[in-house]
Biopython code that builds the backbone (N, CA, C, O; Angstrom):
import numpy as np
from Bio.PDB.StructureBuilder import StructureBuilder

atoms = [
    (1, "UNK", "N", (-17.840, 108.858, 19.360)),
    (1, "UNK", "CA", (-16.700, 107.954, 19.463)),
    (1, "UNK", "C", (-16.794, 106.919, 18.337)),
    (1, "UNK", "O", (-17.845, 106.314, 18.128)),
    (2, "UNK", "N", (-15.713, 106.728, 17.633)),
    (2, "UNK", "CA", (-15.674, 105.809, 16.495)),
    (2, "UNK", "C", (-15.444, 104.375, 16.927)),
    (2, "UNK", "O", (-14.828, 104.104, 17.957)),
    (3, "UNK", "N", (-15.950, 103.472, 16.121)),
    (3, "UNK", "CA", (-15.604, 102.065, 16.232)),
    (3, "UNK", "C", (-14.252, 101.889, 15.542)),
    (3, "UNK", "O", (-13.953, 102.583, 14.571)),
    (4, "UNK", "N", (-13.447, 100.971, 16.040)),
    (4, "UNK", "CA", (-12.145, 100.668, 15.445)),
    (4, "UNK", "C", (-12.086, 99.193, 15.093)),
    (4, "UNK", "O", (-12.796, 98.368, 15.669)),
    (5, "UNK", "N", (-11.231, 98.881, 14.144)),
    (5, "UNK", "CA", (-11.076, 97.506, 13.685)),
    (5, "UNK", "C", (-9.599, 97.141, 13.656)),
    (5, "UNK", "O", (-8.775, 97.887, 13.127)),
    (6, "UNK", "N", (-9.274, 95.998, 14.226)),
    (6, "UNK", "CA", (-7.941, 95.430, 14.073)),
    (6, "UNK", "C", (-7.979, 94.521, 12.862)),
    (6, "UNK", "O", (-8.842, 93.651, 12.749)),
    (7, "UNK", "N", (-7.041, 94.730, 11.963)),
    (7, "UNK", "CA", (-6.869, 93.838, 10.827)),
    (7, "UNK", "C", (-5.510, 93.176, 10.957)),
    (7, "UNK", "O", (-4.479, 93.847, 10.905)),
    (8, "UNK", "N", (-5.508, 91.872, 11.123)),
    (8, "UNK", "CA", (-4.254, 91.141, 11.292)),
    (8, "UNK", "C", (-4.052, 90.158, 10.157)),
    (8, "UNK", "O", (-4.999, 89.537, 9.675)),
    (9, "UNK", "N", (-2.809, 90.027, 9.742)),
    (9, "UNK", "CA", (-2.367, 88.999, 8.810)),
    (9, "UNK", "C", (-1.298, 88.211, 9.551)),
    (9, "UNK", "O", (-0.281, 88.770, 9.961)),
    (10, "UNK", "N", (-1.527, 86.916, 9.723)),
    (10, "UNK", "CA", (-0.623, 86.098, 10.532)),
    (10, "UNK", "C", (-0.241, 84.837, 9.758)),
    (10, "UNK", "O", (-1.099, 84.093, 9.284)),
    (11, "UNK", "N", (1.057, 84.620, 9.644)),
    (11, "UNK", "CA", (1.578, 83.388, 9.068)),
    (11, "UNK", "C", (2.504, 82.755, 10.100)),
    (11, "UNK", "O", (3.624, 83.228, 10.292)),
    (12, "UNK", "N", (2.056, 81.691, 10.768)),
    (12, "UNK", "CA", (2.907, 81.041, 11.766)),
    (12, "UNK", "C", (4.184, 80.479, 11.139)),
    (12, "UNK", "O", (4.165, 79.919, 10.043)),
    (13, "UNK", "N", (5.286, 80.645, 11.862)),
    (13, "UNK", "CA", (6.554, 80.033, 11.458)),
    (13, "UNK", "C", (6.831, 78.793, 12.300)),
    (13, "UNK", "O", (7.586, 77.910, 11.895)),
    (14, "UNK", "N", (6.213, 78.740, 13.468)),
    (14, "UNK", "CA", (6.167, 77.554, 14.327)),
    (14, "UNK", "C", (4.744, 77.480, 14.882)),
    (14, "UNK", "O", (4.037, 78.487, 14.931)),
    (15, "UNK", "N", (4.336, 76.296, 15.294)),
    (15, "UNK", "CA", (2.949, 76.092, 15.722)),
    (15, "UNK", "C", (2.766, 76.015, 17.235)),
    (15, "UNK", "O", (1.634, 76.079, 17.714)),
    (16, "UNK", "N", (3.839, 75.879, 17.993)),
    (16, "UNK", "CA", (3.709, 75.554, 19.417)),
    (16, "UNK", "C", (3.013, 76.627, 20.254)),
    (16, "UNK", "O", (2.459, 76.299, 21.303)),
    (17, "UNK", "N", (3.019, 77.866, 19.844)),
    (17, "UNK", "CA", (2.395, 78.945, 20.609)),
    (17, "UNK", "C", (0.882, 78.995, 20.430)),
    (17, "UNK", "O", (0.180, 79.543, 21.280)),
    (18, "UNK", "N", (0.370, 78.433, 19.341)),
    (18, "UNK", "CA", (-1.036, 78.617, 18.966)),
    (18, "UNK", "C", (-2.026, 78.063, 19.997)),
    (18, "UNK", "O", (-2.935, 78.794, 20.389)),
    (19, "UNK", "N", (-1.899, 76.812, 20.458)),
    (19, "UNK", "CA", (-2.890, 76.297, 21.411)),
    (19, "UNK", "C", (-2.978, 77.113, 22.707)),
    (19, "UNK", "O", (-4.059, 77.252, 23.280)),
    (20, "UNK", "N", (-1.859, 77.643, 23.162)),
    (20, "UNK", "CA", (-1.857, 78.420, 24.405)),
    (20, "UNK", "C", (-2.202, 79.888, 24.170)),
    (20, "UNK", "O", (-2.338, 80.649, 25.128)),
    (21, "UNK", "N", (-2.344, 80.289, 22.930)),
    (21, "UNK", "CA", (-2.663, 81.679, 22.588)),
    (21, "UNK", "C", (-4.164, 81.904, 22.439)),
    (21, "UNK", "O", (-4.696, 82.895, 22.940)),
    (22, "UNK", "N", (-4.842, 81.001, 21.759)),
    (22, "UNK", "CA", (-6.234, 81.210, 21.345)),
    (22, "UNK", "C", (-7.160, 81.506, 22.518)),
    (22, "UNK", "O", (-7.912, 82.479, 22.463)),
    (23, "UNK", "N", (-7.132, 80.706, 23.567)),
    (23, "UNK", "CA", (-8.035, 80.903, 24.709)),
    (23, "UNK", "C", (-7.822, 82.227, 25.426)),
    (23, "UNK", "O", (-8.764, 83.009, 25.553)),
    (24, "UNK", "N", (-6.603, 82.502, 25.901)),
    (24, "UNK", "CA", (-6.366, 83.770, 26.596)),
    (24, "UNK", "C", (-6.607, 84.995, 25.717)),
    (24, "UNK", "O", (-7.171, 85.985, 26.183)),
    (25, "UNK", "N", (-6.193, 84.944, 24.465)),
    (25, "UNK", "CA", (-6.410, 86.095, 23.582)),
    (25, "UNK", "C", (-7.900, 86.337, 23.384)),
    (25, "UNK", "O", (-8.348, 87.483, 23.414)),
    (26, "UNK", "N", (-8.663, 85.285, 23.185)),
    (26, "UNK", "CA", (-10.116, 85.422, 23.000)),
    (26, "UNK", "C", (-10.768, 86.029, 24.230)),
    (26, "UNK", "O", (-11.616, 86.914, 24.119)),
    (27, "UNK", "N", (-10.377, 85.559, 25.387)),
    (27, "UNK", "CA", (-10.941, 86.071, 26.642)),
    (27, "UNK", "C", (-10.598, 87.544, 26.837)),
    (27, "UNK", "O", (-11.445, 88.332, 27.257)),
    (28, "UNK", "N", (-9.359, 87.914, 26.532)),
    (28, "UNK", "CA", (-8.937, 89.305, 26.711)),
    (28, "UNK", "C", (-9.563, 90.235, 25.675)),
    (28, "UNK", "O", (-9.871, 91.385, 25.988)),
    (29, "UNK", "N", (-9.750, 89.762, 24.467)),
    (29, "UNK", "CA", (-10.468, 90.566, 23.473)),
    (29, "UNK", "C", (-11.856, 90.895, 24.012)),
    (29, "UNK", "O", (-12.289, 92.045, 23.954)),
    (30, "UNK", "N", (-12.553, 89.888, 24.536)),
    (30, "UNK", "CA", (-13.899, 90.104, 25.092)),
    (30, "UNK", "C", (-13.864, 91.033, 26.301)),
    (30, "UNK", "O", (-14.761, 91.857, 26.479)),
    (31, "UNK", "N", (-12.833, 90.902, 27.128)),
    (31, "UNK", "CA", (-12.702, 91.756, 28.314)),
    (31, "UNK", "C", (-12.716, 93.235, 27.935)),
    (31, "UNK", "O", (-13.248, 94.060, 28.678)),
    (32, "UNK", "N", (-12.139, 93.570, 26.793)),
    (32, "UNK", "CA", (-12.058, 94.966, 26.353)),
    (32, "UNK", "C", (-13.162, 95.335, 25.359)),
    (32, "UNK", "O", (-13.077, 96.354, 24.673)),
    (33, "UNK", "N", (-14.186, 94.503, 25.292)),
    (33, "UNK", "CA", (-15.332, 94.808, 24.441)),
    (33, "UNK", "C", (-15.126, 94.487, 22.978)),
    (33, "UNK", "O", (-15.931, 94.876, 22.132)),
    (34, "UNK", "N", (-14.048, 93.778, 22.674)),
    (34, "UNK", "CA", (-13.781, 93.415, 21.286)),
    (34, "UNK", "C", (-14.632, 92.241, 20.841)),
    (34, "UNK", "O", (-15.092, 91.438, 21.653)),
    (35, "UNK", "N", (-14.828, 92.161, 19.546)),
    (35, "UNK", "CA", (-15.621, 91.078, 18.962)),
    (35, "UNK", "C", (-14.921, 90.603, 17.694)),
    (35, "UNK", "O", (-14.640, 91.392, 16.792)),
    (36, "UNK", "N", (-14.646, 89.305, 17.638)),
    (36, "UNK", "CA", (-14.056, 88.748, 16.424)),
    (36, "UNK", "C", (-15.100, 88.749, 15.316)),
    (36, "UNK", "O", (-16.179, 88.177, 15.474)),
    (37, "UNK", "N", (-14.787, 89.381, 14.211)),
    (37, "UNK", "CA", (-15.649, 89.341, 13.034)),
    (37, "UNK", "C", (-15.188, 88.254, 12.076)),
    (37, "UNK", "O", (-15.990, 87.693, 11.329)),
    (38, "UNK", "N", (-13.887, 87.958, 12.098)),
    (38, "UNK", "CA", (-13.335, 86.887, 11.264)),
    (38, "UNK", "C", (-12.023, 86.411, 11.865)),
    (38, "UNK", "O", (-11.192, 87.210, 12.297)),
    (39, "UNK", "N", (-11.851, 85.095, 11.884)),
    (39, "UNK", "CA", (-10.578, 84.427, 12.196)),
    (39, "UNK", "C", (-10.519, 83.257, 11.229)),
    (39, "UNK", "O", (-11.035, 82.178, 11.522)),
    (40, "UNK", "N", (-9.898, 83.466, 10.088)),
    (40, "UNK", "CA", (-10.069, 82.467, 9.037)),
    (40, "UNK", "C", (-8.887, 82.381, 8.077)),
    (40, "UNK", "O", (-8.141, 83.339, 7.873)),
    (41, "UNK", "N", (-8.755, 81.209, 7.508)),
    (41, "UNK", "CA", (-7.833, 81.044, 6.386)),
    (41, "UNK", "C", (-8.636, 80.907, 5.090)),
    (41, "UNK", "O", (-8.080, 80.583, 4.040)),
    (42, "UNK", "N", (-9.942, 81.156, 5.170)),
    (42, "UNK", "CA", (-10.821, 81.112, 3.997)),
    (42, "UNK", "C", (-11.007, 82.528, 3.461)),
    (42, "UNK", "O", (-11.853, 83.276, 3.951)),
    (43, "UNK", "N", (-10.232, 82.885, 2.476)),
    (43, "UNK", "CA", (-10.354, 84.195, 1.852)),
    (43, "UNK", "C", (-9.821, 84.101, 0.430)),
    (43, "UNK", "O", (-9.107, 83.161, 0.080)),
    (44, "UNK", "N", (-10.171, 85.067, -0.363)),
    (44, "UNK", "CA", (-9.739, 85.116, -1.753)),
    (44, "UNK", "C", (-9.050, 86.450, -2.011)),
    (44, "UNK", "O", (-9.614, 87.507, -1.729)),
    (45, "UNK", "N", (-7.852, 86.405, -2.538)),
    (45, "UNK", "CA", (-7.136, 87.632, -2.887)),
    (45, "UNK", "C", (-7.745, 88.169, -4.175)),
    (45, "UNK", "O", (-7.768, 87.483, -5.197)),
    (46, "UNK", "N", (-8.230, 89.382, -4.117)),
    (46, "UNK", "CA", (-8.851, 90.015, -5.277)),
    (46, "UNK", "C", (-7.924, 90.993, -5.980)),
    (46, "UNK", "O", (-8.182, 91.401, -7.112)),
    (47, "UNK", "N", (-6.843, 91.368, -5.302)),
    (47, "UNK", "CA", (-5.946, 92.367, -5.863)),
    (47, "UNK", "C", (-4.567, 92.187, -5.249)),
    (47, "UNK", "O", (-4.447, 91.767, -4.098)),
    (48, "UNK", "N", (-3.529, 92.502, -6.010)),
    (48, "UNK", "CA", (-2.162, 92.436, -5.499)),
    (48, "UNK", "C", (-1.540, 91.076, -5.740)),
    (48, "UNK", "O", (-2.221, 90.102, -6.059)),
    (49, "UNK", "N", (-0.223, 91.038, -5.578)),
    (49, "UNK", "CA", (0.486, 89.796, -5.862)),
    (49, "UNK", "C", (1.511, 89.429, -4.794)),
    (49, "UNK", "O", (2.415, 88.635, -5.052)),
    (50, "UNK", "N", (1.380, 89.995, -3.606)),
    (50, "UNK", "CA", (2.291, 89.607, -2.532)),
    (50, "UNK", "C", (1.852, 88.265, -1.962)),
    (50, "UNK", "O", (0.724, 87.824, -2.178)),
    (51, "UNK", "N", (2.738, 87.636, -1.247)),
    (51, "UNK", "CA", (2.421, 86.346, -0.642)),
    (51, "UNK", "C", (1.288, 86.522, 0.372)),
    (51, "UNK", "O", (1.314, 87.437, 1.195)),
    (52, "UNK", "N", (0.318, 85.652, 0.300)),
    (52, "UNK", "CA", (-0.839, 85.737, 1.190)),
    (52, "UNK", "C", (-0.515, 85.159, 2.561)),
    (52, "UNK", "O", (0.195, 84.159, 2.660)),
    (53, "UNK", "N", (-1.031, 85.781, 3.622)),
    (53, "UNK", "CA", (-0.839, 85.235, 4.963)),
    (53, "UNK", "C", (-1.662, 83.969, 5.153)),
    (53, "UNK", "O", (-2.617, 83.729, 4.414)),
    (54, "UNK", "N", (-1.298, 83.168, 6.131)),
    (54, "UNK", "CA", (-2.032, 81.940, 6.421)),
    (54, "UNK", "C", (-3.407, 82.237, 7.000)),
    (54, "UNK", "O", (-4.378, 81.550, 6.684)),
    (55, "UNK", "N", (-3.494, 83.259, 7.847)),
    (55, "UNK", "CA", (-4.745, 83.571, 8.545)),
    (55, "UNK", "C", (-4.980, 85.076, 8.515)),
    (55, "UNK", "O", (-4.046, 85.869, 8.641)),
    (56, "UNK", "N", (-6.219, 85.447, 8.350)),
    (56, "UNK", "CA", (-6.630, 86.852, 8.474)),
    (56, "UNK", "C", (-7.596, 86.942, 9.643)),
    (56, "UNK", "O", (-8.462, 86.087, 9.829)),
    (57, "UNK", "N", (-7.424, 87.995, 10.423)),
    (57, "UNK", "CA", (-8.244, 88.193, 11.622)),
    (57, "UNK", "C", (-8.771, 89.621, 11.596)),
    (57, "UNK", "O", (-8.023, 90.563, 11.335)),
    (58, "UNK", "N", (-10.055, 89.775, 11.866)),
    (58, "UNK", "CA", (-10.666, 91.096, 11.984)),
    (58, "UNK", "C", (-11.377, 91.156, 13.327)),
    (58, "UNK", "O", (-12.226, 90.317, 13.631)),
    (59, "UNK", "N", (-11.022, 92.161, 14.130)),
    (59, "UNK", "CA", (-11.633, 92.366, 15.446)),
    (59, "UNK", "C", (-12.260, 93.748, 15.464)),
    (59, "UNK", "O", (-11.626, 94.728, 15.074)),
    (60, "UNK", "N", (-13.497, 93.826, 15.914)),
    (60, "UNK", "CA", (-14.180, 95.109, 16.090)),
    (60, "UNK", "C", (-14.003, 95.556, 17.534)),
    (60, "UNK", "O", (-14.222, 94.777, 18.461)),
    (61, "UNK", "N", (-13.607, 96.809, 17.725)),
    (61, "UNK", "CA", (-13.401, 97.392, 19.053)),
    (61, "UNK", "C", (-14.378, 98.544, 19.262)),
    (61, "UNK", "O", (-14.690, 99.261, 18.312)),
    (62, "UNK", "N", (-14.863, 98.733, 20.480)),
    (62, "UNK", "CA", (-15.777, 99.842, 20.740)),
    (62, "UNK", "C", (-15.097, 101.209, 20.709)),
    (62, "UNK", "O", (-15.766, 102.234, 20.581)),
    (63, "UNK", "N", (-13.770, 101.226, 20.825)),
    (63, "UNK", "CA", (-13.040, 102.495, 20.838)),
    (63, "UNK", "C", (-11.555, 102.232, 20.593)),
    (63, "UNK", "O", (-11.078, 101.101, 20.681)),
    (64, "UNK", "N", (-10.848, 103.308, 20.285)),
    (64, "UNK", "CA", (-9.392, 103.244, 20.147)),
    (64, "UNK", "C", (-8.775, 102.807, 21.476)),
    (64, "UNK", "O", (-7.877, 101.965, 21.508)),
    (65, "UNK", "N", (-9.263, 103.384, 22.561)),
    (65, "UNK", "CA", (-8.732, 103.080, 23.893)),
    (65, "UNK", "C", (-8.858, 101.595, 24.215)),
    (65, "UNK", "O", (-7.933, 101.002, 24.770)),
    (66, "UNK", "N", (-9.995, 100.989, 23.871)),
    (66, "UNK", "CA", (-10.196, 99.565, 24.156)),
    (66, "UNK", "C", (-9.145, 98.717, 23.448)),
    (66, "UNK", "O", (-8.594, 97.790, 24.040)),
    (67, "UNK", "N", (-8.868, 99.029, 22.191)),
    (67, "UNK", "CA", (-7.874, 98.269, 21.432)),
    (67, "UNK", "C", (-6.480, 98.432, 22.023)),
    (67, "UNK", "O", (-5.741, 97.458, 22.161)),
    (68, "UNK", "N", (-6.128, 99.648, 22.366)),
    (68, "UNK", "CA", (-4.803, 99.913, 22.936)),
    (68, "UNK", "C", (-4.679, 99.290, 24.322)),
    (68, "UNK", "O", (-3.635, 98.735, 24.664)),
    (69, "UNK", "N", (-5.735, 99.379, 25.115)),
    (69, "UNK", "CA", (-5.704, 98.755, 26.445)),
    (69, "UNK", "C", (-5.525, 97.247, 26.332)),
    (69, "UNK", "O", (-4.794, 96.654, 27.125)),
    (70, "UNK", "N", (-6.174, 96.622, 25.368)),
    (70, "UNK", "CA", (-5.981, 95.191, 25.127)),
    (70, "UNK", "C", (-4.516, 94.898, 24.807)),
    (70, "UNK", "O", (-3.911, 94.010, 25.408)),
    (71, "UNK", "N", (-3.955, 95.642, 23.869)),
    (71, "UNK", "CA", (-2.570, 95.398, 23.466)),
    (71, "UNK", "C", (-1.588, 95.599, 24.614)),
    (71, "UNK", "O", (-0.548, 94.943, 24.667)),
    (72, "UNK", "N", (-1.920, 96.510, 25.536)),
    (72, "UNK", "CA", (-1.024, 96.824, 26.651)),
    (72, "UNK", "C", (-1.330, 96.053, 27.924)),
    (72, "UNK", "O", (-0.662, 96.256, 28.938)),
    (73, "UNK", "N", (-2.324, 95.174, 27.895)),
    (73, "UNK", "CA", (-2.677, 94.407, 29.090)),
    (73, "UNK", "C", (-1.507, 93.491, 29.463)),
    (73, "UNK", "O", (-1.051, 92.708, 28.630)),
    (74, "UNK", "N", (-1.019, 93.579, 30.703)),
    (74, "UNK", "CA", (0.109, 92.737, 31.115)),
    (74, "UNK", "C", (-0.177, 91.242, 30.973)),
    (74, "UNK", "O", (0.745, 90.449, 30.779)),
    (75, "UNK", "N", (-1.442, 90.860, 31.070)),
    (75, "UNK", "CA", (-1.788, 89.449, 30.902)),
    (75, "UNK", "C", (-1.630, 89.009, 29.439)),
    (75, "UNK", "O", (-1.384, 87.836, 29.161)),
    (76, "UNK", "N", (-1.773, 89.957, 28.513)),
    (76, "UNK", "CA", (-1.627, 89.639, 27.092)),
    (76, "UNK", "C", (-0.164, 89.630, 26.647)),
    (76, "UNK", "O", (0.176, 88.951, 25.678)),
    (77, "UNK", "N", (0.691, 90.357, 27.324)),
    (77, "UNK", "CA", (2.085, 90.529, 26.908)),
    (77, "UNK", "C", (2.796, 89.223, 26.560)),
    (77, "UNK", "O", (3.402, 89.150, 25.490)),
    (78, "UNK", "N", (2.756, 88.177, 27.409)),
    (78, "UNK", "CA", (3.482, 86.959, 27.029)),
    (78, "UNK", "C", (2.895, 86.277, 25.793)),
    (78, "UNK", "O", (3.622, 85.640, 25.031)),
    (79, "UNK", "N", (1.596, 86.407, 25.594)),
    (79, "UNK", "CA", (0.954, 85.803, 24.426)),
    (79, "UNK", "C", (1.295, 86.583, 23.158)),
    (79, "UNK", "O", (1.508, 85.993, 22.099)),
    (80, "UNK", "N", (1.346, 87.897, 23.271)),
    (80, "UNK", "CA", (1.758, 88.731, 22.141)),
    (80, "UNK", "C", (3.201, 88.405, 21.752)),
    (80, "UNK", "O", (3.513, 88.266, 20.569)),
    (81, "UNK", "N", (4.063, 88.287, 22.737)),
    (81, "UNK", "CA", (5.466, 87.948, 22.462)),
    (81, "UNK", "C", (5.572, 86.593, 21.780)),
    (81, "UNK", "O", (6.358, 86.426, 20.847)),
    (82, "UNK", "N", (4.782, 85.621, 22.242)),
    (82, "UNK", "CA", (4.805, 84.287, 21.634)),
    (82, "UNK", "C", (4.320, 84.340, 20.187)),
    (82, "UNK", "O", (4.897, 83.698, 19.310)),
    (83, "UNK", "N", (3.253, 85.113, 19.941)),
    (83, "UNK", "CA", (2.722, 85.218, 18.572)),
    (83, "UNK", "C", (3.722, 85.887, 17.643)),
    (83, "UNK", "O", (3.961, 85.404, 16.536)),
    (84, "UNK", "N", (4.304, 86.985, 18.082)),
    (84, "UNK", "CA", (5.226, 87.698, 17.200)),
    (84, "UNK", "C", (6.539, 86.932, 17.002)),
    (84, "UNK", "O", (7.169, 87.039, 15.949)),
    (85, "UNK", "N", (6.949, 86.161, 18.010)),
    (85, "UNK", "CA", (8.159, 85.349, 17.859)),
    (85, "UNK", "C", (7.909, 84.130, 16.974)),
    (85, "UNK", "O", (8.820, 83.651, 16.299)),
    (86, "UNK", "N", (6.675, 83.632, 16.981)),
    (86, "UNK", "CA", (6.362, 82.403, 16.256)),
    (86, "UNK", "C", (5.602, 82.607, 14.964)),
    (86, "UNK", "O", (5.005, 81.669, 14.435)),
    (87, "UNK", "N", (5.621, 83.830, 14.450)),
    (87, "UNK", "CA", (4.882, 84.088, 13.210)),
    (87, "UNK", "C", (5.413, 85.345, 12.530)),
    (87, "UNK", "O", (6.161, 86.128, 13.115)),
    (88, "UNK", "N", (5.010, 85.505, 11.303)),
    (88, "UNK", "CA", (5.145, 86.786, 10.617)),
    (88, "UNK", "C", (3.769, 87.418, 10.738)),
    (88, "UNK", "O", (2.794, 86.909, 10.185)),
    (89, "UNK", "N", (3.692, 88.531, 11.462)),
    (89, "UNK", "CA", (2.400, 89.153, 11.760)),
    (89, "UNK", "C", (2.413, 90.628, 11.388)),
    (89, "UNK", "O", (3.413, 91.326, 11.554)),
    (90, "UNK", "N", (1.288, 91.073, 10.886)),
    (90, "UNK", "CA", (1.064, 92.493, 10.617)),
    (90, "UNK", "C", (-0.282, 92.844, 11.232)),
    (90, "UNK", "O", (-1.268, 92.135, 11.031)),
    (91, "UNK", "N", (-0.319, 93.937, 11.980)),
    (91, "UNK", "CA", (-1.537, 94.333, 12.695)),
    (91, "UNK", "C", (-1.754, 95.821, 12.467)),
    (91, "UNK", "O", (-0.903, 96.643, 12.806)),
    (92, "UNK", "N", (-2.895, 96.157, 11.893)),
    (92, "UNK", "CA", (-3.267, 97.557, 11.687)),
    (92, "UNK", "C", (-4.533, 97.844, 12.479)),
    (92, "UNK", "O", (-5.455, 97.029, 12.507)),
    (93, "UNK", "N", (-4.575, 99.002, 13.122)),
    (93, "UNK", "CA", (-5.778, 99.457, 13.817)),
    (93, "UNK", "C", (-6.411, 100.528, 12.936)),
    (93, "UNK", "O", (-5.789, 101.547, 12.636)),
    (94, "UNK", "N", (-7.647, 100.289, 12.528)),
    (94, "UNK", "CA", (-8.315, 101.123, 11.529)),
    (94, "UNK", "C", (-9.538, 101.780, 12.149)),
    (94, "UNK", "O", (-10.392, 101.109, 12.727)),
    (95, "UNK", "N", (-9.611, 103.105, 12.023)),
    (95, "UNK", "CA", (-10.792, 103.814, 12.514)),
    (95, "UNK", "C", (-11.939, 103.618, 11.530)),
    (95, "UNK", "O", (-11.758, 103.761, 10.320)),
    (96, "UNK", "N", (-13.113, 103.293, 12.047)),
    (96, "UNK", "CA", (-14.284, 103.044, 11.212)),
    (96, "UNK", "C", (-14.951, 104.334, 10.775)),
    (96, "UNK", "O", (-16.015, 104.699, 11.275)),
    (97, "UNK", "N", (-14.315, 105.020, 9.838)),
    (97, "UNK", "CA", (-14.896, 106.253, 9.309)),
    (97, "UNK", "C", (-14.512, 106.385, 7.845)),
    (97, "UNK", "O", (-13.609, 105.703, 7.362)),
    (98, "UNK", "N", (-15.201, 107.261, 7.156)),
    (98, "UNK", "CA", (-14.971, 107.460, 5.730)),
    (98, "UNK", "C", (-14.338, 108.828, 5.506)),
    (98, "UNK", "O", (-15.040, 109.830, 5.370)),
    (99, "UNK", "N", (-13.020, 108.865, 5.467)),
    (99, "UNK", "CA", (-12.310, 110.127, 5.254)),
    (99, "UNK", "C", (-12.416, 110.626, 3.818)),
    (99, "UNK", "O", (-12.151, 111.799, 3.554)),
    (100, "UNK", "N", (-12.794, 109.766, 2.899)),
    (100, "UNK", "CA", (-12.837, 110.161, 1.494)),
    (100, "UNK", "C", (-14.256, 110.345, 0.968)),
    (100, "UNK", "O", (-14.440, 110.664, -0.207)),
    (101, "UNK", "N", (-15.250, 110.153, 1.809)),
    (101, "UNK", "CA", (-16.636, 110.289, 1.384)),
    (101, "UNK", "C", (-16.964, 111.650, 0.811)),
    (101, "UNK", "O", (-17.852, 111.778, -0.033)),
    (102, "UNK", "N", (-16.247, 112.675, 1.268)),
    (102, "UNK", "CA", (-16.500, 114.030, 0.764)),
    (102, "UNK", "C", (-16.280, 114.116, -0.743)),
    (102, "UNK", "O", (-16.853, 114.985, -1.401)),
    (103, "UNK", "N", (-15.463, 113.231, -1.291)),
    (103, "UNK", "CA", (-15.183, 113.267, -2.725)),
    (103, "UNK", "C", (-16.423, 112.955, -3.562)),
    (103, "UNK", "O", (-16.481, 113.294, -4.744)),
    (104, "UNK", "N", (-17.406, 112.312, -2.950)),
    (104, "UNK", "CA", (-18.641, 112.008, -3.670)),
    (104, "UNK", "C", (-19.410, 113.269, -4.042)),
    (104, "UNK", "O", (-20.202, 113.263, -4.984)),
    (105, "UNK", "N", (-19.176, 114.341, -3.308)),
    (105, "UNK", "CA", (-19.900, 115.587, -3.566)),
    (105, "UNK", "C", (-19.078, 116.585, -4.374)),
    (105, "UNK", "O", (-19.604, 117.618, -4.791)),
    (106, "UNK", "N", (-17.811, 116.300, -4.600)),
    (106, "UNK", "CA", (-16.943, 117.197, -5.368)),
    (106, "UNK", "C", (-17.263, 117.048, -6.854)),
    (106, "UNK", "O", (-17.430, 115.935, -7.354)),
    (107, "UNK", "N", (-17.346, 118.175, -7.550)),
    (107, "UNK", "CA", (-17.584, 118.203, -9.005)),
    (107, "UNK", "C", (-18.892, 117.539, -9.417)),
    (107, "UNK", "O", (-18.956, 116.878, -10.453)),
    (108, "UNK", "N", (-19.914, 117.710, -8.625)),
    (108, "UNK", "CA", (-21.223, 117.152, -8.996)),
    (108, "UNK", "C", (-21.946, 118.086, -9.883)),
    (108, "UNK", "O", (-23.067, 117.796, -10.303)),
]
sb = StructureBuilder()
sb.init_structure("model")
sb.init_model(0)
sb.init_chain("A")
sb.init_seg("    ")
for serial, (resi, resn, name, xyz) in enumerate(atoms, 1):
    if name == "N":
        sb.init_residue(resn, " ", resi, " ")
    sb.init_atom(name, np.array(xyz, "f"), 0.0, 1.0, " ", f" {name:<3s}", serial, name[0])
structure = sb.get_structure()
């Protein structure tokens, strides 16, 4: 079973949802075995020229199911709605595997 990672880019458009989001979201992430690896506005863009998000978040999940169960938890639903209504957010779920590693052995 693979580890999965949530990569989020969040730029709040209003701030009122944030104080009521952080506690419940943190608790629910832990409930599903998730672990925050980063919740920060301290980062450096090394490539690309699109507008940078205000905050980047990386969460490690023990499985795909854990991440999906978190997202579908009825207790999380109102907080998710508040975050998406009050921010520009992008969330990708990434499987922790190397699909291109085989290229290291090609043409050796």
